[in-house]
Structures are given as structure tokens and as C-alpha cells.
MISEGU-428774 format. One record per residue: residue in three letters; x, y, z of N, C-alpha, C, O in turn. Coordinates in pm, whole numbers, plus 50000, padded with zeros to 5 digits. Example, Ala and Ser with C-alpha at 12.3 -4.5 7.8 and 13.67 -1.06 7.14 Angstrom:
ALA513194943150780512304955050780513204967050780514244966850846;SER512854977550708513674989450714512905000350787513415011450804;
END
This chain:
MET929650815842444930670820842351930980810242246931180798542278;ARG931010814542119931340805342011932600810341942932700822041905;LEU933540801641924934800805141860934700801941712934830790341671;GLN934460812241630934280809941487935560804841422935500797341323;ALA936700808741476937970803841422938050788641431938640782141344;LEU937460782941536937460768441551936590761941445936920751241394;ASP935470768341410934610763141304935360762841171935240753241094;VAL936130773341145936920773841021938000763041023938210756140923;PHE938670761541136939690751141153939070737441126939660729141057;ARG937880735141182937200722341162936880720241014937030709240962;GLY936440730840947936140729840804937370726440723937300718440629;ILE938510732440757939760729440688940150714840708940580708040615;ALA939990709940832940320695940862939430686440782939900676240732;ILE938140689740771937220681340694937590681440546937580671040481;ALA937930693340493938340694340353939590686040327939690679240225;LEU940550686640419941770678640405941450663740410942030655840335;MET940520659840499940140645840510939540640940378939880630040332;ILE938660648940319938040645140191939100643840083939060634740000;LEU940050653140083941100653139981941990640839992942270634339891;VAL942430637540113943370626340128942660612840112943300602940075;ASN941350612440138940620599840122940110597839980939640586939945;ASN940210608239897939760607239758940810613739667940560624539611;PRO941970607339651943060613539574942860612739423943690617839347;GLY941770606539378941530604939235941870590839190941010583639140;SER943110587039207943550573439175944540568939281945520575739309;TRP944280557339339945180552139442946470546739381947420543539453;ASP946520545639248947740541139182948750552439166949950550039153;TYR948260564839167949140576439150948760586939255947980596139229;VAL949330585339372949020594439483950220603439508951350598739523;TYR949970616539514951050625839549951580622239687950800619139776;PRO952900622539706953480618439835952870625639955952690619440060;TRP952550638439941952010645840056950550642340083950000646340185;LEU949910634939990948540630340011948490616140066947410610340079;ASP949640610540098949700596840148950310596940289951100605740324;HIS949930586940368950500585640502951960581240494952370574740398;ALA952720584840594954080579540605954000564340615953120558940683;GLU954910557440548954850542740546954930536940686954240527240717;TRP955760542740771955830538640912956280550740994955440558641037;ASN957580552241017958050564241086957970576440995958070575240872;GLY957800588041055957700600340978956330606740993955440601341059;CYS956170618240930954900625440940954700633740813955470642940786;THR953680630540736953320638040617952120646940650951510645240756;PRO951760656440561950550664540586949300656140609948430660040687;THR949220644640543948070635840561947990630540704946900628540757;ASP949140628440766949170623240903948670633441005948430629941121;LEU948520645940963948080656341056946560656941071946060662541168;VAL945840651140976944380652940973943710647341099942920654241162;PHE944020635041136943390628941253943740636341382942850639141462;PRO945030639741405945340647741524944610661141526944220665941633;PHE944430667241408943660679741403942270677741462941810685841543;PHE941610666841422940250664341470940230662541622939360668041690;LEU941170654841675941190652641820941500665541895940910668142000;PHE942400673541841942710686441903941470695441901941170702142001;ILE940760695641790939530703641778938490699141879937810707441939;VAL938360685941898937440680641999937780686542136936890690742210;GLY939060686742168939490692042297939180706842313938680711042417;VAL939470714742209939190729142216937690731542235937290739942315;ALA936870724042161935420725642173934930722142313933990728342362;MET935560712342376935170708542512935360719942611934630721042709;ALA936350728442586936610739742675935440749542674935240756942771;PHE934680749742566933550758842556932230752042595931350758442653;SER932100739242563930830732442588930700726642728929590724942778;LEU931830723442792931780716842922932410725043034932640719943144;SER932680737743008933460745643104932820746543242933530746043342;LYS931510747843249930870749743380930930737343468930650737943588;TYR931280725843407931360713443485932780710143527933000700643603;THR933760717843479935150714743511935500719543651934840728343706;GLN936530713543707936920716643844937310731343860937150737043967;GLU937820737243754938300751043762937170761043782937360771443844;TYR935970757943729934890767843728933740764643823932950773543855;ARG933630752343868932530749243959932980751244105934170750744134;THR932030753344193932350755244334932740741944397932370731444344;PRO933470742144508933900729644573932730720644611932880708444614;GLU931570726744640930430718744683929680712444565928890703244583;THR929950717444446929220712844328929870700244271931090699244262;ILE929040690844233929530678844167928980678444026927960684543995;VAL929680671243940929210669843802927970660943802928020649843854;PRO926850665643745925630657443743925860643943675926600642943578;LYS925210633843729925330620543670924870620643524925380613043441;SER923910629343493923400630043356924480634243257924460630143141;ILE925430642443303926520646843214927450635143184927870633343070;TYR927770627343287928590615343264927890605843168928530599943080;LEU926580604243185925820595443097925810600742954925870593142858;GLN925730613942941925740620142809927080617742739927130614542621;ILE928160619342815929500616942760929650602242719930160599142612;ALA929190593242808929280578842779928440575142657928850566842577;ARG927270581442644926410578442530927060582742398927010575442299;ARG927670594442399928350599142278929490589742241929690586442124;CYS930250585542342931340576042318930790563042261931330557642165;GLY929710558042321929110545542277928600546242134928770536842056;ILE927970557542099927440559141964928570559141862928480552541758;LEU929630566641891930780567041800931410553241785931780549041675;PHE931540546141898932140532841895931280523341812931810515641731;LEU929970523841831929060515141757929080518241608929090509141525;LEU929080531141573929150534941432930440529841368930440525241254;GLY931540530741444932810525641393932760510641368933270505841267;LEU932150503241461932010488741443931140485441322931440476241246;LEU930070493141303929180490841189929930493041058929760485440962;LEU930750503441053931540506040933932590495240911932830490940798;ASN933230490841020934260480441009933680467240960934340460040884;GLY932470464041001931880451140968931190450640833930960439840780;PHE930870462240777930110462740651930910456240538932110458740527;PRO930280447940452928860444340451928560430640512927400426840524;ASN929600423140551929390409140592929130407440741928420398240781;TYR929700416240824929530415840969929900402141028929120395841098;ASN931130398040997931680385741053932250389041191933370393941202;LEU931480386341295931870390341430933130383341478933820388341567;ALA933450371941420934650364541462935920371741419936990369441477;GLU935820380441318937010387141267936850402241253937710408841196;ILE935770407641304935530421941288936610430041359937020426741470;ARG937050440641294938030449641357937320457541467936310464041443;ILE937870457041587937210463341702937500478341709936580486241731;MET938740482141691939100496341699939040502841561938900495941460;GLY939160515941558939100523441433939120538341464939290542341579;VAL938940546541362939000561041378937890566041470938160573341565;LEU936640562341440935520567041523935630561741665935320568841761;GLN936060549241678936220543441813937260551341892937060554042011;ARG938370554841827939400562441899938890576241939939160580842050;ILE938160582741851937600595841886936690594642008936770602742100;GLY935830584442007934900582442118935610579642249935290585642352;VAL936560570442247937280566742370938130578442420938150581242540;ALA938820585142329939660596542370938810607742428939190613942527;TYR937660610142368936730620342419936250616742559936210625242648;PHE935880604242577935360599742707936420600842816936170606542923;LEU937610595442790938670595642891939130609942922939390613343037;ALA939220618142817939620632142839938570639442922938920647343010;ALA937290636942896936230643442972936280639643119936110648243206;ILE936520626943148936630622443287937770629843357937620634343471;ALA938900631043288940050638043346939740652843366940070658543471;ILE939110659043268938800673343275937830676443389937960686743455;PHE936870667543411935890669743518936520668543657936040674843752;ASN937560660743669938060657043802939440662243837939900660443950;LEU940110668643743941460673643770941540688643748940820694343665;SER942410694943823942670709143803943500710943677943960701243616;ARG943700723443638944530726143521945930720543540946490714443449;LYS946500722543658947830717043688947800701843682948730695643631;GLY946720695943734946590681443730946540676043589947070665343561;LEU945890683543498945800679243358947170679843291947520671043211;TRP947950690043324949320690743269950170679143320950910672943243;ILE950050676243448950820665043505950390651843444951230643543410;LEU949070649843429948560637543368949060636143225949510625343185;SER948990646843148949430646443008950900642942997951300634242919;GLY951720649743078953150646643077953430632543123954300625743068;GLY952680628043224952870614443275952520603843172953210593743160;ILE951420606143098951020596442995952080595742885952490584742845;LEU952530607242836953510607342728954840601242771955450593542697;LEU955280604542892956540598942942956380584042972957260576142939;GLY955270580343034955020566243064954910557842939955400546542934;TYR954250563242836954120556142709955500553842647955790542942596;TYR956340564042652957710562742600958480551842674959140543442612;ILE958390551842806959110541942887958630527842856959440518742839;LEU957320526042850956770512742822957160507842683957510496142665;MET957100516742584957420512842447958900509742428959270501542344;GLN959740516142507961180514642487961840504442579962860498642544;PHE961260502342697961990494642798961250482442852961710476142947;ILE960120478942792959420466742832959710455742730959620457942609;LEU960050444042779960390432842693959140426942629958190423242699;VAL959130426142497958030419942423958450405742386959460404042317;PRO957710395642430958100381742402958350379242253957500381942168;GLY959520374242224959870370942087960480382442008961010380241899;TYR960430394542061960920406141986961920414642063962590423142005;GLY962020412542192962980420142270962430433542319961220435642325;MET963340442242354963000455042417963260466642320964260466542248;GLY962380476542319962570488242235962390485642088962900493242005;ASN961680475142053961430471741913960210479841865959110478041916;LEU960410488741769959330497341721958870493541581958350501941507;THR959070480841544958560476041416957060473541426956490473941535;THR956420470941312954970469041311954530457541400953490458341465;GLU955320446841403954900435041479955560434141617955050427141704;GLY956680441041637957440439141760957250449641867957820448441975;ASN956460460041839956310470741938955350466642050954480458142032;PHE955530472842166954770469142286953280471942270952460464242320;ALA952920482842201951500486142182950800475242101949690471142135;ALA951450470641994950860459941912950730447141992949750439841979;TYR951730444342075951680432342160950490432842255949780422942271;ILE950250444242319949120445742411947800444442336946870438142385;ASP947730450442216946500449342136946210434842098945060430442105;ARG947250427642059947050413442024946630405542147945810396442138;LEU947170409042261946880402042386945430404342430944750395042472;ILE944960416742420943630420342469942540418142365941490412442394;LEU942800422742242941760422242139941810409542056940790405142003;GLY943000403542043943170392041955943570396741816943020406441765;GLN944520389941755945030394341626943950394641519944000403041429;GLN942980385741528941920385241427941040397641430940310400341335;HIS941100405241539940270417341551941060430141528940570441041555;LEU942300428841478943100440541446942910444341300942220437441225;TRP943530455241260943400460341123943880450141021945050446141022;LYS942990445840934943270435840831943810422840888944490415340818;GLY943510420141015943980407841078945480407041091946040396141104;GLY946160418641088947620418941092948170419241233947480416141330;PHE949440423141242950130422941371949830435241457950050435141578;TYR949330445841395949100458141470947840465041417947310461441312;ASP947390475141491946250483241448946650497841458947050502441565;PRO946560505541347946970519541350946120528241443946540539141482;GLU944950523441479944120530141580943870520641696942740519141743;GLY944930514241741944810503841842944390508941978944260520942001;LEU944180499442068943690502642203944760509742286944500520242344;PHE945950504042291946980509442379947480523042332947750531942413;SER947620524642200948120537442147947080548442153947350559842115;THR945880545242202944860555542221945190564542340944750576042345;PHE945960559442436946270567442555947020580342521946630590942569;PRO948090579942439948700592842402947780601542317947920613742317;ALA946840595242244945870603142168944940610942261944450621642226;VAL944690605442381943900612642482944590625742518943940635842542;VAL945920625542521946680637642553946440648442448946380660242481;THR946310644442322946000654142216944700661442247944620673542229;VAL943690654042293942410660242329942590669442449942080680642450;ILE943290664742551943480672842673944240685742641943870696342691;LEU945270684942559946010697042522945150706442440945300718642448;GLY944250700842360943280709242289942370716442387942080728242371;TYR941920709142489941080715242593941830726442665941270737342685;LEU943060724042704943840734242775944050746542687944050757842737;THR944220744342557944330755642464943030763542458943040775842468;GLY941910756442442940620763242437940300770542565939750781542563;ASN940660764542677940420770742807941230783542822940760793342879;TRP942450783442769943290795442772942700806342682942660818042721;ILE942250802442562941690812142468940450818942526940240830842505;ARG939640811442600938420816942659938710828842750937880837742765;LYS939880828942810940220839342908940930851342844941190861342911;GLN941240850142714942000860642649941100870442573940090866342516;PRO941470883342574940760892842487941110890042341942150884142312;ILE940240894142252940480891942110941490902242062941150913842039;ARG942740897942047943800907042005944950898941944944970886641953;ASN945890906141883947020899541818947860891341914948450881241876;TYR947920895742039948720888742139948310874042150949160865242166;THR947010871442142946520857642152947030849242036947490837942056;SER946960854641915947450847441797948940844841806949420833841778;ILE949680855241846951140853941857951500843541963952430835641944;SER950770843642074951040833842180950810819642132951580810642165;LEU949750817542053949490804241997950640799841908951020788141909;VAL951180809141830952320805941744953530802041828954230792341798;VAL953780809641934954910806642023954730792942088955680785142096;PHE953500789942133953230776842192953480765842090954050755342122;GLY953040768341965953220758341860954680755641830955090744041817;ILE955470766241820956910764741794957580757441910958480749341889;SER957140760242031957690753142149957410738242140958270730042174;CYS956210734742094955870720542076956770714141971957210702741987;PHE957050721541862957960716341760959320713141820959890702541795;MET959840722441898961170720641955961220708242045962150700242035;VAL960220706942131960180695342221959950682442143960640672442165;GLY958980682842051958610670841977959710665641888959990653641886;TYR960350674541813961400670041721962650665741795963370656841749;LEU962930671741910964040667041992963740653042045964620644342043;TRP962530650842091962140637742143962140627342031962410615542055;ALA961850631841909961810622541795963160616041768963230605641702;GLU964240622041818965560615941803965630602941883966400593941849;LEU964840601941989964810589842072963570581342045963610569142055;PHE962470588042012961170581441996960560586941867959890597241870;PRO960770580141753960450585941622958990590041607958100584341672;LEU958750599941522957390603641486956720591741419957270586041325;ASN955560587841467954870576341411953380577441442952970576541557;LYS952580579441337951140580941357950500568041404949630568241491;SER950900556641346950280543841381950490540241527949650533741588;LEU951620544541583951900542041725951520554041811951510553141934;TRP951190565141746950890577841814951950580441921951640582642038;THR953200580041876954310581941969954210595442038953560604641989;SER954860596442152954810608842230955320620642149954760631642157;SER956370618542071956900629241986955880633341881955720645141852;PHE955180623541823954140626341724953010634441785952520643941724;ALA952600630741906951520638041974951890652641994951070661541970;ILE953120655242036953540669042064953700677041935953270688541928;VAL954340671141834954550678241708953220681641641953050692741590;THR952270672341642950980674941577950160685241654949390692641594;VAL950320685741785949700696641862950310709941819949620720141812;GLY951620709941792952280721941743951680726841612951410738741597;TRP951470717641518950830721341391949400726141414948950735541349;SER948690719741505947320723841536947290738141590946420746041552;LEU948230741341677948300754741734948590765241627948010776041629;LEU949480761941533949800771441426948610773941336948330785441300;LEU947900763341299946740765141212945620772441285944930780741226;LEU945430769241413944420776341491944780791041505943910799741501;ALA946070794041520946520807941529946190815541401945750827041406;CYS946420809241287946090815541158944600818341147944190829141105;CYS943790808541184942330810141179941880820941276941010829041244;TYR942460821041395942080830741498942410844941453941600854041467;GLU943610846741400944030860041355943150864941240942770876541235;THR942840855841147942060859541029940590862041062940000871741013;ILE940000853441144938560854041169938200862741288937310871141279;GLU938890860841399938500867741522939110881841533938430891241572;VAL940370883141497941070895941517940800905641403940430917141426;ARG940990900941280940890909941165939450911041114939190918241018;
END
């Protein structure tokens, strides 16, 4: 089964990516074509979450026979599938490093993480979870990651900056990235990386929620009810995400838990529009 609505959604995401990466002049950029300076969420900030959500939905169709829900208790996931997933992750990670290092390839200061690296790592970790956990287990894992990330970011003491500091240099995610990767290997050699290692964990949840959405769609007949349900799910995400944002602000660079939920809400709404237009009508 191929979900044509997902292909259209992917095309829209690619078109948006091209638009925001090529605004004509970087000296005069429309506000909605630029990322939020720190806290907040603009239309541009939705593009990357869209891609991760799409990856998750696609996994529901491409990997379904290997998931715990559909295989028999005696069946195990072939080692070749794990190797295939690892290879895809490795290729994306390597391509990201090649782009980061171009043209000088100074290994002493090369940025280790990036957009492609995050896609690869999130895909790999989400696939491992999908292969080994039930649907209920995936919901529990997703909630646990988002709640755990919030607790760590708000209540762990960062040396020199205190507790609950969500500035570019004082947040816990940036501290962990500097500790593990080294500041010289972060974005522009600064205090933090917008696609850092630690903030990739809540991004994994975006992929998993995409998978759960795709898995649900696979079981539904093609009718208006499916589109309406996606809209309801999306609005529910808005309510939870924006309420949480009062305590844990929307922030793409930190991929805060509220940001993850709100952007899944937008993904669900856009997918609902594509589904109603392409599949139903």
C-alpha cells in the first residue's frame, strides 16, 4: 500500500525547504521565512519536524511486517534489517559530515552533528524502538522521553549556569553536547548546536509519533472520518503543546517537549488536508 497523500506532504515540505533556504536576499527576509531567534515557532521552524514526522509515517508502511504488532511471537527481526537500518543511518551521518567539512575538512574543528545526522540517528533509534516495543510501549516511551527531557532541562544543575537555564549557553542540552562532542565540534564553534546530540532524543519522538500515525492510517478505510480524526488529533496536540509551553517554551534549537508536540500537531493538520484532498476526494 502506498499513501499518495504522504508523497504530496513530502513534496510540500521539500518546496518549503527550498523556499526558506533561498529567500532571495538574506538582508531582507520576510519574518515568516526566518527561524525564531530563540524561543518561539515560525512557519520555517516547522519544516524539519515535518520531515521527521514524514519519515515516521513512511516507516509504518515500509517496516510494518517487522514490527512487534504484526509479526508472530516466534518471529524475530532479521539481522539484515538491522544492518540495513544502520547502513542508512551511517550514510546520512557521513553525508552530513562531508557537507559540514566542505571545502577544507578540518577534522579538529568539524561540526559533528547536523540536519542529516539528526535524521539518520532519529531514524535508527526510532526503528529499534518500533521493532521491539508494542504500540502501548511506544506511547509510554514517547511520553517518558518528553517528560524526562523536560525534567533534565529544568531541574539539573549546569555548572556555572544554575538550574533551569534555557539560554543558548546555559541549558543542559548544550552542556552535555559540549561535554561529549567538545565545543570546537558544535555549530560555528559556539556554545550550543541547534541539531545537537542530546536534543535529538525528543526529535526521535517526532519520528515515533509519525509512525504511530501512519500505523493508524493503515488500518482505516479511506473516508472523511480518517481526515477528521487527524484534525482532532492535531488540535489535541496543540492544546497539550501550548499549555506545556507555558512551563517549557517552544524552541526548535532545543527541540523542547512542547515544540515536539506542537509541530506534530501541525504535521497532523497538513497530513489531514493532503489525505482529504488526495485519498478521499
